[in-house]
C-alpha positions in Angstrom: 54.0 59.6 269.2 54.3 61.7 272.7 57.9 61.2 272.5 58.0 62.7 268.9 56.1 66.0 270.2 58.3 66.3 273.2 61.3 66.1 271.2 59.8 68.6 268.7 59.2 70.9 271.3 62.6 70.6 273.1 64.0 71.2 269.4 62.0 74.6 269.1 62.8 75.9 272.4 66.7 75.0 272.4 67.1 75.8 268.8 65.7 79.4 269.3 67.5 80.1 272.4 66.1 83.2 274.4 63.5 83.9 272.2 61.5 80.5 272.0 58.2 82.4 271.9 59.0 83.6 268.5 60.3 80.4 267.0 57.5 78.5 266.1 55.4 81.2 264.7 58.8 82.0 262.2 58.9 78.3 261.8 55.4 78.3 260.4 55.8 81.6 258.0 59.3 79.8 256.9 57.5 77.0 255.7 54.9 79.2 253.8 57.9 80.8 252.3 59.4 77.5 250.8 55.9 76.7 249.7 55.5 79.9 247.9 58.7 79.2 246.2 57.8 75.6 245.4 54.6 77.0 244.1 56.0 79.6 242.0 58.7 77.2 240.3 55.7 74.9 239.5 53.9 77.8 238.0 57.0 79.2 236.2 57.7 76.1 234.5 60.7 77.6 233.3 63.8 75.6 232.2 66.9 75.5 234.7 65.1 77.4 237.3 65.1 75.1 239.9 68.4 76.5 242.1 66.9 79.6 241.6 64.0 78.7 243.7 65.7 76.5 246.0 67.9 79.4 246.9 64.8 81.7 246.9 63.1 79.6 248.9 65.6 79.1 251.8 66.6 82.9 251.6 63.1 84.1 252.3 62.6 81.4 255.0 65.6 82.0 257.0 65.2 86.2 256.9 62.3 85.1 259.1 64.8 84.0 262.3 66.1 80.8 263.8 62.4 79.3 263.6 62.5 80.0 259.6 66.0 78.9 258.9 65.1 75.7 260.8 62.1 75.2 258.8 64.2 75.5 255.5 67.0 73.3 256.6 64.3 70.6 257.9 62.0 70.9 254.3 65.0 71.2 251.9 67.3 68.0 253.8 63.9 66.3 253.7 62.7 67.1 250.2 66.7 66.1 249.2 66.4 62.7 251.3 63.3 61.6 249.2 64.5 62.7 246.0 67.8 61.5 246.3 66.2 57.9 247.1 64.0 58.0 244.2 67.0 57.7 241.5 67.7 61.2 241.1 71.3 61.7 239.9 73.8 62.5 243.3 75.5 65.6 241.3 71.9 67.1 241.1 70.9 66.6 244.8 74.2 68.0 245.6 73.8 71.1 243.4 70.3 71.4 244.9 71.8 71.4 248.3 74.4 74.2 247.4 71.8 76.4 246.1 70.0 75.8 249.7 72.6 76.9 251.7 73.6 79.6 249.7 69.9 81.2 250.1 69.8 80.2 253.7 73.1 81.8 254.5 71.7 84.8 253.1 73.4 84.7 249.6 71.4 86.8 246.7 69.0 84.1 245.1 69.8 85.9 241.9 73.0 83.8 241.3 71.0 81.0 240.5 68.5 83.1 238.3 67.9 81.4 234.5 68.1 84.3 231.6 64.6 85.2 230.8 62.7 83.9 233.8 59.7 86.6 234.2 60.4 89.5 236.7 57.3 88.4 239.0 59.1 85.5 240.2 
C-alpha cells in the first residue's frame, strides 16, 4: 500500500512538471467533470449519445490542466478495460476510446452529439 501511494505521488509530481502543486486539485476537478458527464449520460438516457458524453467528459476534465487530463485518461482507460473484459464489442470500445482522445485533445464534443439531444447537455 505504501509503495502504491509513493508511486501515485511520484506520478503526480512528475506528470505535472513545475506546477506540481496544482496537479492534485486539477485531478479532483477533472474526476468530477468525468462523473458529471457520466451522470448526465444516465439522466439523458438518449440513444446514441454515449460517444458525445465520453468526448465531453474528457474535454471538460482536460481543460483543467495536466491533472485533469491525467484523471480523464486514467478513468477512461480504466472504464474501457473493465467494460472490454465484460464481453462488449471491440469496435464499440475502440469508438469510445476515439471519442475519449478527441475530447482530451481539445476537440469539440459536439462532433458526437446525437440529433435531438436536449440543449441542457
